Structure formats: structure tokens, C-alpha cells
C-alpha positions in Angstrom: 126.4 85.2 111.9 123.4 87.8 112.7 119.8 87.1 112.0 119.5 89.6 109.2 122.3 87.8 107.1 121.1 85.3 104.5 122.5 81.7 104.3 125.4 81.7 101.4 124.2 79.9 98.2 125.8 78.8 95.2 125.0 81.2 92.2 123.7 78.0 90.2 121.1 77.2 92.5 117.6 78.2 91.3 115.9 76.8 94.5 116.6 77.8 98.1 118.3 74.8 100.2 115.4 72.4 101.3 115.8 71.2 104.9 114.1 68.5 106.4 113.4 68.8 110.1 113.1 65.3 111.6 111.7 65.2 115.1 108.9 63.1 117.0 107.8 66.4 119.3 105.9 69.2 117.1 106.8 71.8 119.7 110.5 70.8 118.9 110.1 71.1 115.1 108.3 74.4 115.2 111.0 75.8 117.5 113.5 74.9 114.8 111.4 76.3 112.1 111.0 79.5 113.8 114.9 80.0 114.0 115.2 79.4 110.1 112.1 80.7 108.5 113.7 84.0 108.0 116.8 82.5 106.3 115.9 81.8 103.0 115.2 78.0 103.4 112.6 75.7 102.2 111.5 74.0 105.6 110.0 70.7 105.3 109.3 68.3 108.5 108.8 64.8 109.6 107.4 63.2 113.1 109.1 60.2 112.8 111.6 58.1 111.1 109.4 56.5 108.6 107.7 59.6 107.9 111.3 61.2 107.2 112.1 58.4 104.9 108.8 58.6 102.6 109.6 62.0 102.3 113.2 61.7 101.1 111.8 59.5 98.5 109.4 61.9 97.3 112.0 64.9 97.1 115.4 64.5 98.3 116.4 67.4 100.5 119.6 69.2 100.5 120.1 68.8 104.2 118.5 66.8 107.3 118.4 68.0 110.8 117.7 64.7 112.8 116.5 63.8 116.6 118.0 60.8 117.8 115.6 59.8 120.4 112.4 59.2 118.5 110.0 56.0 119.0 109.6 53.1 116.8 113.1 54.2 114.5 115.6 56.3 116.3 118.0 58.7 114.5 120.4 56.2 114.1 118.4 53.9 112.0 117.1 56.6 110.2 120.6 57.6 109.3 121.7 54.2 108.4 119.1 53.8 105.8 119.8 57.3 104.4 123.6 56.0 103.9 122.6 52.9 102.2 120.4 54.4 100.0 122.3 55.9 96.7 119.8 58.5 96.2 120.3 60.2 99.9 123.8 58.6 100.6 125.3 62.2 100.2 122.8 64.4 101.8 124.5 66.0 105.0 122.7 65.2 108.3 123.0 67.1 111.5 121.8 65.0 114.7 120.4 66.7 117.6 121.7 65.6 120.7 119.8 65.9 124.4 123.1 66.8 126.3 126.4 68.0 125.6 128.0 65.1 127.7 126.5 62.5 125.1 129.8 62.0 123.6 129.1 58.0 123.0 125.9 59.3 121.2 127.9 61.5 119.1 130.8 59.0 118.2 127.9 56.6 117.5 126.1 59.1 114.8 129.5 59.9 113.2 130.4 56.2 112.8 126.7 55.6 111.0 127.3 58.6 108.8 126.0 61.7 110.4 128.0 64.5 109.5 127.7 67.2 112.4 126.0 67.6 116.2 123.8 70.1 117.7 122.7 70.0 121.2 119.4 70.7 122.8 118.3 73.5 123.4 119.3 74.7 120.0 121.0 78.2 119.6 120.2 79.8 116.7 123.8 81.1 115.6 125.4 77.6 116.2 122.8 76.0 114.4 122.8 78.4 111.1 126.7 78.3 111.1 126.5 74.2 111.2 124.3 74.5 108.3 126.0 76.6 106.3 129.1 74.4 106.7 127.5 71.9 105.8 125.9 72.9 102.6 129.2 74.6 101.6 130.7 71.5 101.8 128.1 69.7 99.5 128.8 72.4 97.4 132.7 71.7 97.1 131.8 67.9 96.9 129.4 68.2 94.0 131.8 70.4 92.1 134.4 67.8 92.8 132.0 65.3 91.2 131.4 67.5 88.2 135.2 67.4 87.6 135.5 63.9 87.8 132.9 64.0 85.6 134.1 66.0 82.5 137.4 64.1 83.0 135.3 60.9 82.4 133.7 62.3 79.7 136.9 63.8 77.8 138.6 60.6 78.2 135.5 58.6 76.6 135.7 61.1 73.5 139.3 60.4 73.3 138.9 56.9 72.9 135.7 57.1 70.8 137.8 59.3 68.3 140.3 56.9 67.8 138.5 53.9 67.9 135.8 55.4 65.1 138.2 57.3 63.1 140.7 54.6 62.2 138.0 52.2 60.5 136.4 55.1 59.2 139.1 56.7 57.5 139.5 53.2 55.6 136.1 53.1 54.6 136.0 56.2 52.9 139.3 55.5 51.5 138.4 52.3 49.9 135.0 53.6 49.1 136.8 56.6 46.9 139.3 54.3 45.3 136.4 51.9 44.0 134.4 54.8 43.1 137.6 56.2 40.9 138.3 53.1 39.3 134.8 52.3 38.6 134.7 55.9 36.7 137.5 54.7 34.6 136.0 51.2 34.2 139.2 50.1 35.6 138.2 47.6 38.5 140.2 44.4 39.2 138.2 41.9 41.2 141.0 41.1 43.5 140.8 45.1 44.6 136.9 45.1 44.6 137.2 42.1 47.1 140.0 43.7 49.2 138.2 46.8 49.5 134.7 45.3 50.3 136.3 43.2 53.2 138.0 46.4 54.6 134.8 48.1 54.4 132.6 45.4 56.1 135.2 45.0 58.9 135.4 48.6 59.4 131.8 49.1 59.5 131.8 46.2 61.9 134.3 47.6 64.3 132.2 50.9 64.2 128.7 49.2 65.2 130.6 47.3 68.1 131.6 50.7 69.2 128.5 52.1 69.2 126.8 48.9 70.9 129.1 49.6 73.7 128.5 53.2 73.8 125.2 52.7 74.5 125.9 50.4 77.3 127.3 53.2 79.3 126.0 55.6 81.8 127.8 58.3 83.4 127.0 60.0 86.6 126.0 63.3 86.1 125.7 66.5 88.9 122.8 68.0 87.6 122.9 71.0 89.9 124.5 71.5 93.3 121.7 71.4 95.5 121.2 67.6 94.2 122.9 64.5 94.3 124.1 62.9 91.2 122.0 61.3 88.8 122.3 59.0 85.6 122.6 59.7 82.2 121.7 56.7 79.8 123.3 57.6 76.4 121.0 54.9 74.6 118.2 57.3 75.6 119.9 60.7 75.0 
């Protein structure tokens, strides 16, 4: 990819992908920003692991470029914390390594959840290619989650239709029968009791279904640039 090309974005995205650059050396951050500034990304930075974690709490980025060697909290610990947080567990993390021979460092990072590596000094074409790959994979994963979500909703709607339609049919049927017999002034007490019992039991069944429905939360992919959020049916 040459410098004039722009990153491939999903047509559903309204905002450019947000990239968090984490490095304790400001010059390194400036260099990466210089490589990416013309590529259409929204760039933010952090100069420590703690600052990076605070940043993602304020707004979850679409991708994180994370240096390994930092004081106090290194890149491994930052990555581990990101993976333990449900809000950031799916955010792609590309780690910076100091040398190509750091195979053990790469293996360790991959074990704790890093998605990819870039070796310093950073080559622009390689960095852009790796960023685009991870963002594309994230879009595909969110599309998969969206498909699963729609399948879950479809199954729920089918179940609710059955659970509510059956008692509702009985309620309406017995109500119509009572009204018809009352209009003809022929309403045997045993039939009234049977009808009322059916109406009562059907109403309770519908009530129980609605109570259970309020307790259900469904994961929803709001857009391809974000992770999943939760929809609470009781508040909908």
C-alpha cells in the first residue's frame, strides 16, 4: 500500500477508526503519529500503562499500538488487563518489539492475547498493512456476532409467539363464548367457572412469560467500530 491510499473502512462506520498509541517515549509516539496522520485514522496516545488503561475507560479504541518495554507497567501487563476487561477483550492489540530476534517476547505476547507484532524501527508500509488486517478481522468478527445476535432474537421471537399465543387464544375464545351466552341470557354457572379458570390461568401464563422476558439481556453489536453492548429489554 502506498502513502496515498486510505484505510479500508466498513461503509457502516460514521467515524474513522480510533487508534491508541501507547509508548513511554514521546518521540516514538510522534514518529508513529507522523506515519499515520495522513491515513484517515483518529489518533490518541498514552505515555504509560496506567494512562492507557484510563484512556480506554473513557473511550474504547478500535485498535491499540502497544510498546512492550515501559516502566512501572509493561506492555504485557497492559495487554493482560485489557483481555480481562469485557469492554476491551476484543480490541486488537499490536505490540512493538525492539528487535526481530525477540521470539520469546513475541510468543509471550501472543499467549496473553496480543494480535500481532511490529518490530522497531517501524516501517510504514508494514505498520499500515498490519493495522488494516486487524481492523478488517475485527469487522468480520463483529459481523459474526451480529449474525449470532439476530439468530438469538429470531429464536426468542418464535418461542414468545408460542408461549403467548396459546393462552391468549384460550382467553379470547372463552371471553367470546361468555359474551355470546350473556347476550342470549344463557350462562350456566359451571361454564362460567370453567371459562374464568381458563382466563385466569392463561393470564398468569402470559404474565410469567413477560416477567422472564424482562430479565433477558441480549448482546448487541451497535456498529463495527465498537464492541458489543447489552440491551436490557425491561428498559427498552
